[in-house]
Structures are given as C-alpha cells and as structure tokens.
C-alpha positions as CSV (number, residue, x, y, z in Angstrom):
1,M,145.1,11.9,108.7
2,N,146.9,15.1,107.7
3,F,146.0,17.3,104.8
4,W,148.0,20.1,103.2
5,V,147.9,22.4,100.3
6,E,151.0,23.1,98.2
7,W,151.1,26.2,95.9
8,W,153.7,27.9,93.7
9,P,153.7,30.7,91.1
10,K,152.5,29.9,87.6
11,K,155.0,30.1,84.8
12,T,153.9,32.1,81.8
13,K,155.5,32.5,78.5
14,E,154.5,35.5,76.4
15,S,155.6,36.3,72.9
16,N,156.6,39.8,71.8
17,S,153.6,40.2,69.5
18,H,151.2,43.0,70.0
19,A,148.5,40.5,71.1
20,Q,150.7,39.0,73.8
21,M,149.5,35.5,73.1
22,R,150.6,32.9,75.6
23,E,152.4,29.7,74.5
24,Q,150.8,26.4,75.7
25,L,152.8,25.2,78.6
26,H,153.5,21.6,79.4
27,W,153.5,20.3,83.0
28,E,156.9,20.6,84.7
29,E,157.3,19.7,88.3
30,P,158.1,22.8,90.3
31,E,161.4,23.2,92.1
32,P,161.0,22.2,95.8
33,E,162.3,25.6,97.0
34,V,159.4,27.5,95.4
35,I,156.6,25.4,96.8
36,S,154.8,26.8,99.8
37,R,152.8,24.6,102.1
38,R,150.1,24.9,104.7
39,W,148.8,22.0,106.8
40,F,145.2,21.4,108.0
41,S,143.6,19.0,110.4
42,T,140.5,18.4,108.3
43,Q,139.9,17.9,104.6
44,Q,137.2,20.5,104.5
45,E,139.5,23.2,105.8
46,A,142.1,22.2,103.2
47,I,139.6,22.3,100.3
48,H,138.3,25.7,101.4
49,Y,141.9,27.1,101.4
50,A,142.6,25.4,98.0
51,K,139.5,27.1,96.5
52,G,140.9,30.4,97.6
53,M,144.2,29.6,95.9
54,Y,142.3,28.7,92.8
55,N,140.7,32.1,92.7
56,K,144.2,33.7,92.7
57,S,145.0,32.9,89.1
58,E,148.8,33.5,89.5
59,Y,149.2,30.2,91.5
60,N,149.2,26.5,90.7
61,Y,148.2,24.4,93.7
62,R,147.6,20.8,94.8
63,L,145.8,19.3,97.7
64,K,147.6,16.4,99.4
65,Q,147.1,14.0,102.3
66,D,149.2,11.4,104.0
67,G,148.2,7.8,104.3
68,H,148.1,7.5,108.0
69,S,144.8,7.2,109.8
70,K,144.0,7.3,113.5
C-alpha cells in the first residue's frame, strides 16, 4: 500500500479593523496546481511527516493512501 501527504497554503481573510479579526472560512477544495505531495512506504512515516505539517500553522494537509495491497 502507498501512503502520501498532500499540503497547500491556508487561505486567510482579514478585515481592515484594528483587531484584524479573521472571517470564518468554509471548506473549498484547493486548486490542483497548489497541492504539494510527498510519498511514503509506511503509514508511520506519513503520519510523522503530517504531524510536522500540522505544527506549521500556515498549511492545510491531508494524509491519503491508495487501495492496493501487496
């Protein structure tokens, strides 16, 4: 089975108020050209990498796997 992590920059909307409050965003599927990917041979490696992406708050990410087994 193959595992991969996809990540892309988060979109933020800020108002022009002095507090710079953020508007609540609704989920929008990212454009395919802005998605970066990295493949892994084990799920543990992919999870470890995804946790690192989670710590970088400027990115959205998702962990994916294909349906093929050996």
